[in-house]
N, C-alpha and C positions, 0 to 999 in steps of 0.2 A: 504494499500500499504506499502511496505517496505520502510523505510527511509534510504537514501543514503547520502553520503558526496562527494563533489568535491574538488580535490587539483590541483592547477596550479602552475608550476614551471618554472620560467623564468631563464634558464640556459645561458651559454656563447655561446654554439654552437647551441642549440634548446630548444624549450619549450617542457615541458611534461604536459599532462593533464590526470588525472586518477579519476575514480569513485570508491568509497570504500563503502562496507557495514560497519555496526557499530562494526564488528569484525575485521576490518582492511584488509579484503580480497579485492583484486582488481577485480572489475566487468568488467571494460574495461579500456584501456589506449591507448594514442596515442602520438607520438613524432613528431614534425615538425621542420626542421631545418630552419635557417635564416643566413644571411651574417654577417661577421665581416669585417669592412672597415679599411684600412690602408692608409689614404690619405697623410701622410708625416711621416718621421722618428719620432718615439715616440708617433705618434698619432694612437689610437685604438678606433674605434667608432662602434656604432650600431644605427640603426633607430628604435625607439620604435614603430612606426607605423607598422613595419614589425613583431615586437613581437605580436602585437594585431591581425594582419592578420592571423599569425600562430596559435594563441590561439583560434581564432574563428574557423578556420578550424578543429583544434584538438578537440574542444569542440563539434562541430556538429557531428564529426566522433565518439566520445566515446558515445554519447547519442544514436546514431544509432546502434553502435556495441552492446551496452548493452541491446537494445530493451526495453527501460524504458520509462515511462512518465517523462518528465523534472521535473514535479512537485514533483516527489519522492526525488529530490535532495533538502535536508533541509538546506544546508548551504555550502558556498564556501570560501575556504581559498587560499591565494596566497603567495608564497614565491618567492624571486628573488635574483639575483646576487647583490653583494654589490657595494657600491661607485659609483652610477650612479649620473648624474647632468643633469636631463631632463628639459630644460627650456620650460615652457608652458605659453601661454597668459591666459587671464581671461576666454576664452571660452574653454581652455584645448588644444589648437592647439599646436603641437610640433613645436618649432621655429628653432631647430637645432638637428642633431644627438647628442646623449649623448656620451661623452668620458666614456669607460667602466673601470674596475678595472686594466686592463693592460696598460692603457694610461699613459704616463709619460711626457706629453708636459709641465707640470707646474713645473718642477724640479727647474728652476731658481727661480721661484716665491716662491717656498717652502723655499729655502736658504734665499731669501730677507726677507720673513715674519718671519722666525725663528730668524734672525738677529735683526729685528725691534721689535718683541714682546717678545722674549725670549723662549727657549725650555722649561725651567722648568715651566714657567707660562702656557703654552699651555698644557703640560703633566699633570700638577697638576689638571686642570679642567677637561680635557677630557679623561685622562688615555691612550692617544694614541700619538704616534709620529706624526710629521707633514710631511707626504709623498705625492708624486705627485698622488699615487694611489687613495687616499681618495677623498671625494666629495668636501671638503672645497676648496683646491687649484683650482679645476675646476671652482667653482663659481667665484673666484678671476680672473682666466684666462679669462673667458668670459667677465668680467667687464673691464679688460685691453685691450684685444685683439679683442673683438666684442662688443663694447658698445651699438650698436644698438640692438643686440640680448639681452644683459643683461637688458637694459632699457625697453625693451618690455616684459620681463619675469615677469609674475604675481607670479608664484611659481616655485621652483626647486623641482622635484619629484624624488623618488626613483623608482626602477624597479617595485616592487610590488605595490607601491602606484599609479604609472601611470596605471596599469591594473585595480586596484580597482577604479580608477577615471572612466576609460572607461566602467566599469560595473555599477557604481552607480551615477556618476556625482559629486562625493564628493572627494575634494582634501585633502589628509591626510599624516601624517608622522607616522610610527609605532615606538615603543620604541626601538626595537632590531636594527633597521637601523640607530638610532640616532648617533651611535659612529662615523660614517663616516664624521660628521660635528663637527668641534672642538670648537664650541660654546655650545655644549651639555654637561651639567653638569652630569658626569658619576655617581656620588653618588646620585644625586637628581632626575635624569631622566627628566630634562627640559632644555629649552634653556636659556642661559645667554645672555639677550638682549645687554648689554654693550659690551660683549666680541664679538659679531658679528661685531659691529662697529670697535672695535679695530684690528679684524683680516682683515677687509676690504670689507665686504659685507652687504647687508641690511637685518635686522631681518625680515622685512615684506615679504620676499620672501620665508620664511620657513613655511610650513603647520603646523597646530595644531597637537600635539602628542596624539596618542591613544595607549591603551593596545593592544598587538597583536591578542588577541582573541576577542577584542571588536568589536561588529557589528557596521560598520560605514555607512551602507545604504543597498539598495535593488537593484536587477537588474531592469534597466529601460526597457521601451519598445523598445528603439532603441538598446540596448545592446542584449536584448532577440532575436530581429530580426536577429542580426548578429551571434549569438552563438547557438542559439537553446535552450537556458535556458528559465526557466519560469520567467515571469514578477513578481517582488516581492520577489524573492529568496534572503535571507539574505547573506550579504558579510561582512566578518570580516577583520580587517586591514592587517592581515598577518605579515610576517617578513622575515628577513634575511635567504637566503637559508641554510647556514651552521647551523643556529640555529633551523630551522624547521627540518633539517636533523638530528640534535642532538635529538630533541623530537621524531622524527620518529624512531630513533634507541633505544628509551627508556631511554635516558640519562636525568633524571629529578632530581637526587639526588646528593648532594655535594660529590665530589670526583670522580664521574663517569666521563668518558672521551670518546668522539666520535672521531673516525678516519675516515677522509674523503677521499674517492677515486673516485672522479668525474673527470671532465676535469682538475681541479686543485686538489692539495692534502692539507693535513693539519690535524689539531686536534682542539677539542674544550673541555676544561676542566671546569666542572661545579663547581661554587663557590657560597658561601653565603655572601661574600663581595667583594667589587671592587678591587681585587689584580691586579696591573698593572705592566708591565715590558716594558721598552722603546723599546725593539726589538720585542715585541709581539703585539697582537691585543686584546683589551678589548671591550666587548660589553655586553648588557643586553641580557639574554636568552629570548626566546618567552614565557617561563614559568615565571610568576610574582615572583619578589623578589629573582631572581637568576641572576648571571652574568656568562659569559663565557670568559675564558682566552684562546685565540686562536692563533694558528699558521697557516698562510696561504701560501702555496708554489705554484709556477707556475708549478712545476713538478708533474704531476698526470696522469690520463688517457690520457691527451692531448699529453703527450711525446710519449706514446706508439702508440697512433694514428697516430702521425707524423711519426714515424718509419715505420708503415705499409704502409702509403700513399706514402713515398718517397723511401723506400728501401725493401718493402714487397711484390713485384710482385710474387715472388716464393710462398710465403704463401697464397697468394690470389689464386693462380693457384691450389695448393694442396687442399685448402678448398673447392674450386669449384668442384673439381673432387670427393672429399670425402663427399660432401654434409654437411659440417660443417662450423664453424666460422673461419675466418683467425686468430682471437685472440686465439682460441682454439689451432690451429696449432702452433702459436707462443708460447704458454704455453708449449706445448709438447716439442718443440725444446729446450726452456729455461731449462726444467726440467732435461735435460741430462747433463747440465753443473753444476759443483760443486759450492757450496756456495763461493761467492767471486769472481766468473767468471774468475778464474786463473789470478787475478791480474788486470783485465780490470775494470776500474772505469769510471762511467758517472756522470758528473755534469749536473743536469736537468734544467739548467737555460735558458730555451727556449724563454723567453720574459723578460729578466732580472730576478730578483728574489725579492719576498716579504720577508716575515719574515724567519729568523731573520737577513738577509743580508741588506735588503732594498737597493738594488743596481740595478738601471735600465740598467746599462752597463754590468752586469754579462752575461756570454755567456755559452752555452752548450758546454761540452767538453767530448770526449772519451780520456781517458788517459790509456796507457798500450797496444795499438794495436801492434800486430806482425803477422808474417805469420802463427803463431800457432793458431790465434784467427779466429773464424768462425761467421757467422751471428748469430748463436745460442748464442755465447758469448755476442754479442752486445745487443740482445734482453733481455738476462738476466740482463746485466749490467744496461740497461735502467730502468727495474724494481727495481733493487737494489739501483740505484742512487736516485730514488723517496723515497724508504724506508729510505736511509741515510738522506734525506732532513727532513723527519718526526722525525727521531732521533735527529736531530739538534734542532728542535723545542722543543722537549721534554726536552732535556738537558737544553735549555735556560729557560724553565719554572721552572726548579729546582733552578735556580739562584734567583727566586722570591719566593722560599720557597714552591712551588707548586709541589708535587711528584705524579705520576701516577703509579698505580698498574696494571690496567686492562684497555684495549681499546674495544670499541664496534664499529665495522666497518660498513660503509654505502657507497653507490655509486656503480657504475658499476664495478670498480676494485675489489670490494669484492666478486664478482661472481667468480673471479680466485682463487681457492684454493692455488695455487702455490705462487701468488703474496701476498696473506694474510699471508701465512706461512712465506715468506721471512720477511715481516714486524714484525711478532712475533719474529722471529730469530734475526733480526737486533736490535730491541728495547729490547729484553729479557723480553717481557710482553705478558701475555695471551691476546688474541683477540677473542672476540665473534662476531658472525655474525647473525644479524636477517634477516628479508626480505630485502635484501641488496639494490637493485636498485629501490625500491619504498619508501625509508625511507623519502625522502624530501618531495614528494607529499603527503605521509601519515602524515607527520608532519603538512603540511599546512591544510590538511582535519581535523586533530584533533582539530587544533585551531578553525575551524568552529564548530566542534562538541561540544567543550566546550562553545564556545560563544553563541550558540543557545540552550544550556541546554541539548543536547542529552547525554552528559556525565556530571556527577555531579562534577567531578574534573579531573585534569590532571593524577592523580594517577590511577583512574578508567579507563581513556582512555587508558593509557599504559598498564595495566593489561589485558584489554579487547582486544588490538589489536596486541601486539608485542610478537613474539615468537622467541627465539634463536634457529637458525636451526644448527649451528655447533660451535665448540670451537677449537681454534689452540693454543696449548701449545708450548712455545718457545724450540726449540733445542739448549741447551746451548753449545754443541759443536760447532755448526754453529755460535752461538752468539760470541764465542771467536774469530772465524775466521774473523767475521764481524767487531770486535773491531779494528782490524788493518787496514782494509778498511776504517773504519770511520776516524781514525786519518789521513790517507792519503787524504781522501775526504775534510777534513777541511784544511789541509795544502796546497792542490792544489789551493783552492780558495784564500787563503791568498797570495801565491806566484804569482798568476796570475791576481789578481784583478787590478793592475795598468796597466799591458798589455792590459786587457780587455778594459780599458778606452780609448785605442788608436784606437780601431777598429770602 
C-alpha cells in the first residue's frame, strides 16, 4: 500500500485537513468552518470542542474522498493558530472557551505586569513583548477574573496540542508555540520555573515541551471512531501555523523568508540565532535549531473577505452569472486601477493591529475617498493596505539588522497573481510562489513524515515535495509610486492613533 501523510490545520475561521503523498501532492482535502465569538468588547473567543467536531467531520470526509484504507496514513501532523489558552481539567475536558490571538481583554493586566516585573526582564528571557494577544496574559486573566476556572485547570493547551490530545490522550507543548508564554527561555527552549511564579501563574499548568516532529502518541480507539483514522497511527507534536506554513513553503535555510497570506498577513524570516525586536515576534521554527523573526498583521485575506461580505454584492452577482469566484471578479476590477489607487489608502487594522504597532485600538481607515473613486479603487486599496502592512514589518526587521532579499508566498492570497505582484511592487522584492494554499497543511504533514522516518531529513522532505510554480519580479516604477503611499500610510496612523483611542 502507498504510504500517505495527514496534515491538520486549525485556522481562525476554519480547519483544513489534507492527505498528501510523499511527493507533496494533495490526494484529498476538506475545509470546515466554525464560529468566532465576541461576547464583550475586546473579547474574541472560540470553542475548542467545535474545532474538534470540524476536524472529525473533515477527516472522515477526506478519507472517503481519497478512497483509501486509513491504515495507509503513516503519520499525522497538526498546526494551529497562535496564542491559545485552553483550560482543561485532568480528563482533558475544556473548562472555558479559549481567548484567541485577536483577544485583547488582558490589556490592563499587561500594563500592570510590565510595570511590576519590568519590560527589559521579560523581553530578555522570552524575546517577545508582553502584549494581550499572547497566551501569558490570558493565563493571568483567568486567575484574576475566573479563579474557579483557573484553579480547576490542570493544563493550559495550545490549539495544536489540544487536537493532539484529542487524538492521543497525551497533553503536550511543542517548541514552536512556546514563544506565546513569556516564561519560555527563547535561547534554551525550556520553561523558566521561577519566572512563571514572578509573572503570576503556576508552572505546573504548563505541559512538557516536545520537538515539533517528535511522535508524542498514537491515535486512540475513541479518536479513531470519531475521525475514521486507524487505531495506532503515529501523531507528532506539530507546531505554530505560521511556522508549519514556512516549512511548507520550503523556507528552511537561514535568510529565507515566508510571506503569509491567510486570514491574517505577515512574514517569517529564518534565522540561526535568536535575534529579537520589541515590535516583532520571535519563535522557534518547527525545523530544529532555527528561529523565526515574524511580523503578524491583522490585515490579510480577512480584510478582503470582509469587503466582499459587506460591500461585494455586485461582485457576488457577477461571479454567479459568470460561473467564477467573487474574488476573481474583485481581482479583475482592481487590476484596472493604477498602482497607488489614485491616492486612496487603506489602513487594514480591522481588529486592532499586531506587529509592529501592537495597538488594540487601531482602526481600519479609508483615506482619500472622493467622487472620483469607485468600488474598484476600494478593492485595490484594501489589497495595497495589506501589502503596506507587510512592508512595515520588513522595515522594522531591518532595524534589528535582519535584511530580506526574497520572499516565498503562502496562503490563499498567493493564489491571486495581482495581489502577489502588488506585494512584490510595494516591498521591492522578488516573491516566489510554491503550492500556495496547501503550504500550511503540507508543513504539518512534513513534520509527521520526518518524525516517522519517511523522510531522512527536512532537506529531503522539501526537495521531494515543494515546487515553485511562479516568480514575481518587482516593477520598480510601481515601487517608486508605492514609496509615497507608504510614507502617507505611516503618517496616517501616527496622526490618528490618539483619535482612534477615543472610539
